[in-house]
VMD Tcl script that draws the C-alpha trace (Angstrom):
set ca {
  {-6.01 -10.36 -15.28}
  {-3.69 -10.49 -12.26}
  {-0.48 -12.48 -12.28}
  {1.70 -14.36 -9.85}
  {4.92 -12.93 -8.50}
  {8.05 -13.96 -10.37}
  {11.24 -14.43 -8.32}
  {13.93 -11.78 -8.74}
  {17.52 -11.43 -7.66}
  {18.31 -8.64 -5.20}
  {20.38 -6.01 -6.99}
  {21.88 -4.13 -4.06}
  {22.53 -4.98 -0.44}
  {20.45 -3.68 2.45}
  {23.34 -1.42 3.50}
  {23.55 0.08 0.01}
  {19.79 0.66 -0.07}
  {19.81 2.27 3.37}
  {22.55 4.64 2.16}
  {20.39 5.56 -0.85}
  {17.47 6.34 1.46}
  {19.66 8.64 3.55}
  {20.82 10.42 0.39}
  {17.20 10.89 -0.67}
  {16.31 12.55 2.63}
  {19.13 15.04 2.06}
  {18.17 15.64 -1.57}
  {14.40 15.75 -1.21}
  {13.92 16.80 2.39}
  {12.29 14.86 5.17}
  {8.81 16.05 4.32}
  {8.60 17.72 7.74}
  {10.56 20.96 7.34}
  {9.76 21.40 3.65}
  {7.39 19.51 1.44}
  {8.53 17.97 -1.80}
  {5.82 17.19 -4.29}
  {5.06 13.63 -5.28}
  {6.47 14.07 -8.77}
  {9.91 14.93 -7.36}
  {9.88 11.83 -5.16}
  {9.00 9.53 -8.06}
  {11.53 11.31 -10.30}
  {14.17 10.36 -7.71}
  {12.97 6.75 -7.86}
  {13.23 6.77 -11.67}
  {16.80 8.14 -11.52}
  {17.92 5.74 -8.83}
  {16.32 2.38 -9.60}
  {15.72 0.17 -12.60}
  {12.00 -0.25 -13.42}
  {12.03 -3.92 -12.42}
  {13.33 -3.04 -8.96}
  {10.28 -0.88 -8.15}
  {7.00 -2.09 -6.62}
  {3.84 -0.16 -5.80}
  {1.59 -1.45 -3.00}
  {-2.12 -0.78 -3.42}
  {-5.14 -1.87 -1.40}
  {-7.38 -0.87 -4.33}
  {-9.41 1.55 -2.26}
  {-8.44 3.88 -5.08}
  {-5.96 3.65 -7.93}
  {-4.48 7.13 -7.76}
  {-1.05 5.85 -6.70}
  {-0.80 3.14 -9.41}
  {-1.90 5.68 -12.02}
  {0.52 8.36 -10.80}
  {3.51 6.03 -10.77}
  {2.67 4.30 -14.04}
  {2.76 7.65 -15.84}
  {6.46 7.72 -14.98}
  {7.23 3.97 -14.80}
  {5.04 2.24 -17.40}
  {4.22 -1.38 -16.61}
  {5.24 -1.03 -12.96}
  {4.45 -3.96 -10.66}
  {1.48 -3.22 -8.38}
  {1.29 -5.57 -5.40}
  {-2.23 -6.36 -4.23}
  {-2.61 -8.27 -0.96}
  {-5.36 -10.73 -1.81}
  {-6.26 -11.77 1.73}
  {-9.25 -13.89 0.78}
  {-11.54 -11.57 2.74}
  {-11.94 -8.63 0.36}
  {-15.15 -6.89 -0.62}
  {-16.28 -7.74 -4.16}
  {-15.99 -4.02 -4.91}
  {-12.29 -4.12 -4.04}
  {-11.63 -7.07 -6.34}
  {-13.57 -5.30 -9.09}
  {-11.39 -2.19 -8.62}
  {-8.27 -4.33 -8.93}
  {-9.52 -5.87 -12.16}
  {-10.52 -2.50 -13.59}
  {-7.13 -1.02 -12.68}
  {-5.38 -3.80 -14.56}
  {-7.63 -3.18 -17.56}
  {-7.30 0.61 -17.66}
  {-3.81 1.39 -16.35}
  {-0.34 0.63 -17.65}
  {0.52 -1.60 -14.68}
  {1.18 -5.23 -13.87}
  {-1.04 -6.32 -10.98}
  {0.59 -8.99 -8.83}
  {-1.70 -10.85 -6.45}
  {0.11 -11.49 -3.17}
  {-1.46 -14.31 -1.17}
  {-0.87 -15.99 2.18}
  {0.71 -19.44 2.39}
  {-2.59 -20.82 3.74}
  {-5.98 -20.42 2.11}
  {-8.80 -19.12 4.32}
  {-10.14 -22.67 4.65}
  {-6.71 -24.00 5.61}
  {-6.27 -21.20 8.14}
  {-9.69 -21.97 9.65}
  {-8.74 -25.63 9.98}
  {-5.39 -24.85 11.59}
  {-6.29 -21.90 13.86}
  {-10.07 -21.95 14.21}
  {-12.77 -20.25 12.20}
  {-12.75 -16.45 11.90}
  {-9.28 -15.81 13.27}
  {-9.80 -12.17 12.30}
  {-12.27 -11.93 15.19}
  {-10.42 -13.97 17.84}
  {-6.89 -12.77 17.06}
  {-6.83 -9.98 14.45}
  {-3.12 -9.30 14.99}
  {-2.19 -12.86 14.06}
  {-4.63 -12.90 11.15}
  {-3.13 -9.70 9.69}
  {0.38 -11.05 10.24}
  {-0.36 -14.22 8.27}
  {-2.50 -12.73 5.53}
  {-0.85 -9.33 5.04}
  {2.47 -8.66 6.78}
  {4.27 -11.92 6.02}
  {3.09 -12.27 2.39}
  {4.11 -8.68 1.63}
  {7.51 -9.20 3.24}
  {8.07 -12.29 1.10}
  {6.95 -10.56 -2.11}
  {9.18 -7.52 -1.55}
  {12.39 -9.55 -1.39}
  {13.05 -9.18 -5.09}
  {12.67 -5.39 -5.16}
  {14.85 -2.50 -4.03}
  {12.14 0.08 -3.37}
  {8.45 0.01 -2.65}
  {6.01 2.87 -3.00}
  {3.02 3.22 -0.68}
  {0.05 5.55 -0.44}
  {0.46 6.41 3.25}
  {-0.70 9.94 4.06}
  {-0.21 11.86 7.31}
  {-3.78 13.07 7.28}
  {-5.18 9.54 7.51}
  {-4.75 8.95 11.23}
  {-2.85 9.88 14.38}
  {-0.53 6.91 13.85}
  {0.64 8.34 10.52}
  {1.21 12.01 11.32}
  {5.00 11.58 11.37}
  {5.23 9.44 8.23}
  {8.34 10.32 6.18}
  {8.58 11.02 2.48}
  {11.45 8.54 2.03}
  {12.87 6.09 4.53}
  {14.66 2.78 4.80}
  {12.20 0.05 5.69}
  {14.20 -2.03 8.17}
  {11.38 -4.52 8.56}
  {11.45 -5.48 4.88}
  {15.03 -4.50 4.03}
  {14.47 -1.99 1.23}
  {13.72 1.67 0.50}
  {10.18 2.91 1.07}
  {8.74 6.00 -0.60}
  {5.47 7.67 0.46}
  {4.95 10.23 -2.34}
  {1.49 11.34 -1.18}
  {2.48 11.73 2.45}
  {1.50 15.43 2.56}
  {-1.59 15.15 0.35}
  {-5.07 15.84 1.66}
  {-8.12 13.77 0.83}
  {-9.36 16.63 -1.36}
  {-6.14 16.53 -3.37}
  {-6.40 12.77 -3.75}
  {-9.99 12.84 -4.95}
  {-9.24 15.85 -7.13}
  {-6.52 13.90 -8.91}
  {-8.85 10.94 -9.33}
  {-11.55 13.12 -10.89}
  {-9.11 14.91 -13.17}
  {-7.63 11.71 -14.54}
  {-10.68 9.45 -14.36}
  {-8.90 6.65 -12.53}
  {-10.82 3.63 -11.16}
  {-12.15 4.16 -7.65}
  {-13.65 1.64 -5.23}
  {-17.43 2.09 -5.16}
  {-17.40 1.70 -1.37}
  {-15.77 5.13 -1.05}
  {-19.15 6.63 -1.87}
  {-20.95 4.39 0.63}
  {-19.33 5.60 3.85}
  {-16.08 3.63 3.65}
  {-13.21 6.17 3.46}
  {-10.72 3.46 4.43}
  {-11.25 -0.03 3.08}
  {-9.74 -3.25 4.36}
  {-11.05 -6.79 4.66}
  {-14.84 -7.09 4.60}
  {-15.27 -8.74 8.05}
  {-13.09 -6.08 9.71}
  {-14.30 -2.89 8.00}
  {-17.39 -0.82 8.80}
  {-18.71 2.45 7.36}
  {-18.00 5.60 9.37}
  {-19.99 8.75 10.03}
  {-19.25 11.95 8.11}
  {-16.34 13.81 9.68}
  {-15.15 10.83 11.72}
  {-11.59 9.49 11.65}
  {-11.35 7.89 8.19}
  {-9.76 4.78 9.68}
  {-12.20 4.41 12.58}
  {-14.13 1.81 10.63}
  {-11.10 -0.49 10.52}
  {-11.18 -3.13 13.26}
  {-14.01 -1.14 14.88}
  {-14.60 -2.01 18.53}
  {-10.99 -3.09 19.09}
  {-7.78 -1.27 20.04}
  {-6.19 -2.25 16.72}
  {-5.50 0.65 14.35}
  {-2.85 -0.73 11.94}
  {-2.37 -4.09 10.26}
  {1.37 -4.01 10.87}
  {2.59 -3.30 7.35}
  {3.38 0.36 7.92}
  {5.78 0.90 10.79}
  {5.85 4.67 11.29}
}
mol new
graphics top color blue
foreach p $ca { graphics top sphere $p radius 0.5 }
foreach p [lrange $ca 0 end-1] q [lrange $ca 1 end] { graphics top cylinder $p $q radius 0.2 }
display resetview
């Protein structure tokens, strides 16, 4: 059962959080010259932040990240962007993650329902203006939901696409005003799936149906074996990122 986001007071200023991010780069390394394993990155989070100041973002393509973090931060908030356009398999993965894992799933929704967006901007905005649709249904809701936290943890990996090859292990997210940690940044797909198999974590059924990267149903297509895992996202357009991850 997912829950709504409860308002929180910011504990430290943006300047203080940016200083912490710089300290983490010195302590842990940038992830470019020397790799630091995911456990070390989350251990730093545990030492530095109170549990209630930590959020995990998950698209529910898999639940490796929520499982990994919850082993170290039980009951951690997991933010799920419920865009109103998800595959039923994705929603089922979210529900199963809440049932199986020691996490608190928080549904993050846009200010307008899909029907209200259609009425205001025209039907199927995802087709006519995908940038604006992602901004309203993903980028802005996440920004608003992160205001009460000091650090957010994402599953970004360098292997995923050309736009993510320089992704850092820890950084200050200027767009959202808090620390961002990418603990799996150096992981391969084999390592990710190996972890999932070892720990039996919930996985989106679409992963076995040719969808290595899963977004909203109208904007996601299966891809051929060996193709860019994200090539099925916004296929046929020049768009490659929703705008959440500024690398």
